[in-house]
C-alpha positions in Angstrom: 96.2 81.5 90.0 92.3 81.0 90.3 92.9 77.7 91.5 96.2 77.4 92.9 95.9 79.0 96.1 97.9 81.9 94.8 97.7 85.9 96.2 94.4 87.2 96.6 95.2 90.1 94.3 97.3 90.6 91.4 97.9 93.6 89.4 98.4 93.1 85.8 99.7 95.3 82.8 97.4 96.2 79.7 99.3 93.4 78.3 97.7 90.9 80.7 101.0 90.3 82.4 102.0 91.0 86.0 103.0 94.3 86.9 106.9 94.7 87.6 108.1 97.4 90.3 109.3 99.8 88.2 106.3 100.0 86.5 104.7 101.6 89.7 107.6 104.0 89.6 108.0 104.9 85.8 104.7 107.2 86.0 103.4 105.6 83.0 101.3 103.2 85.0 98.0 104.8 83.9 96.1 102.2 82.6 95.9 98.3 84.5 94.1 95.3 85.3 93.5 94.1 89.0 92.5 90.8 89.1 90.7 89.1 92.8 91.3 85.8 93.2 87.9 84.1 94.8 89.7 81.2 95.7 93.4 83.1 97.2 91.2 84.4 100.1 93.5 84.2 103.3 91.2 84.4 105.6 88.6 81.9 107.1 85.1 81.7 108.0 83.3 81.6 111.5 83.7 77.5 111.3 87.6 77.8 110.5 86.6 76.7 107.0 88.4 78.2 104.0 86.5 81.1 102.3 86.3 81.1 98.7 84.3 83.7 95.9 83.9 84.2 92.8 86.9 85.9 90.9 87.3 89.0 89.0 89.1 90.8 86.8 88.5 95.1 87.1 90.4 96.8 83.6 90.6 100.4 84.3 91.4 103.1 81.6 91.8 106.5 83.1 93.1 107.8 79.8 91.5 109.9 77.2 92.1 107.4 74.5 90.7 103.4 73.5 92.7 101.1 75.4 93.6 97.2 74.4 93.5 95.0 77.1 94.5 91.3 77.0 92.8 89.1 79.2 95.7 87.3 81.3 96.4 83.6 80.9 94.3 80.5 81.5 95.7 80.4 85.1 93.4 83.2 85.9 90.5 82.0 84.3 89.5 80.4 81.1 86.8 82.1 79.8 85.1 85.2 81.4 81.9 86.8 81.7 80.9 90.6 81.7 79.6 92.2 84.6 79.4 95.8 84.5 80.7 98.2 81.8 81.2 102.1 82.3 80.8 103.1 78.9 76.8 101.9 78.6 74.5 103.9 80.7 73.1 101.5 82.9 76.5 99.8 83.4 75.5 96.3 81.3 75.4 95.6 77.4 71.9 97.2 76.4 71.2 94.1 74.2 70.8 92.6 78.1 73.3 89.8 76.4 76.1 88.4 79.1 79.1 88.4 76.8 81.7 85.9 77.5 85.2 85.6 76.4 88.2 83.3 76.7 91.4 84.1 78.3 94.3 85.6 76.1 91.0 87.7 74.2 91.7 91.6 73.4 89.1 94.0 74.4 88.9 97.1 73.8 88.2 99.8 76.6 86.5 103.1 75.8 88.6 106.9 77.3 88.1 107.1 80.9 86.2 103.7 81.4 86.1 100.7 83.5 84.9 96.9 82.8 84.3 94.4 85.5 84.7 90.5 84.3 84.1 87.4 86.4 85.4 84.0 85.8 83.3 81.4 84.3 85.5 78.7 84.2 
């Protein structure tokens, strides 16, 4: 999706798959991911040029239990880097190291947490 000109936003299940209509109405759609496609921005700038930005993945776990999230397939991004993790008081890993992850990798989110990643390739 990142480079294909596809939609600018995609709603994903914790398994990294697009959410179906029935998942929105089932009452069980608690944890989810939101993909923001920097290559899918439909507006043009003031000079008429296509706008491109970074792509992001926001994982949301509003539940009281840990939740496993599978990063989406390589069409969304092959590698991801941590931007924000609300389980740390400063929002970042205390070691200061930027952690990278590959598509399809499984990450565990703490209860009542958000984690924001940016696509790096």
